[in-house]
C-alpha positions in Angstrom: 160.9 135.8 93.7 157.7 137.2 95.0 155.6 134.3 96.3 152.5 136.4 96.3 152.7 137.3 92.6 149.8 135.9 90.5 152.0 133.9 88.1 153.9 132.3 90.9 150.7 131.3 92.7 149.2 129.9 89.5 152.4 127.9 88.7 152.3 126.4 92.3 148.6 125.5 92.0 149.2 123.9 88.6 152.1 121.8 90.1 150.0 120.7 93.0 147.1 119.7 90.7 149.5 117.6 88.7 151.0 115.9 91.8 147.5 115.1 93.2 146.4 113.6 89.9 149.5 111.5 89.8 149.0 110.3 93.3 145.4 109.3 92.6 146.5 107.5 89.4 149.1 105.5 91.4 146.5 104.7 94.1 144.0 103.4 91.5 146.7 101.4 89.7 147.9 99.7 93.0 144.7 99.4 95.1 141.7 99.5 92.8 142.5 98.1 89.3 143.9 94.7 90.3 140.9 93.7 92.4 137.2 92.9 91.8 135.0 95.6 93.3 134.0 93.5 96.3 137.7 93.1 97.3 138.7 96.7 97.1 139.8 97.9 100.5 137.2 99.9 102.5 140.0 101.7 104.5 142.4 104.2 103.2 145.8 102.7 102.2 147.4 106.2 102.2 148.3 107.9 105.4 147.6 111.3 103.8 143.9 110.3 103.1 141.1 109.7 105.5 138.8 106.6 105.1 136.0 108.9 104.1 138.1 110.5 101.4 139.2 107.0 100.2 135.5 105.8 100.0 134.6 108.9 98.1 137.4 108.3 95.6 136.5 104.6 95.2 132.9 105.6 94.5 134.2 108.0 91.9 136.2 105.3 90.2 133.2 102.9 90.2 131.5 105.3 87.8 131.0 103.4 84.5 132.7 106.3 82.6 135.7 106.1 84.9 135.9 102.3 84.8 137.0 102.4 81.1 139.3 99.4 80.5 139.6 98.6 84.3 139.3 94.8 84.8 136.9 95.3 87.8 133.5 93.6 87.5 130.4 95.5 88.5 
């Protein structure tokens, strides 16, 4: 298998996108959804994510479009 071939690179990128999306979903489900906004942790609960990245992700989830059926209160 040629790792530099375009179809192989595209398949790897697609798998990584899916894995990252699943990780964000699990983080939101465990550390964001169960808590009111004022109790959501300000530091990253994941070793693979910096505090700045976590804060950016929480800000993204606070967006009214992203809140959807989340039980958090604005």
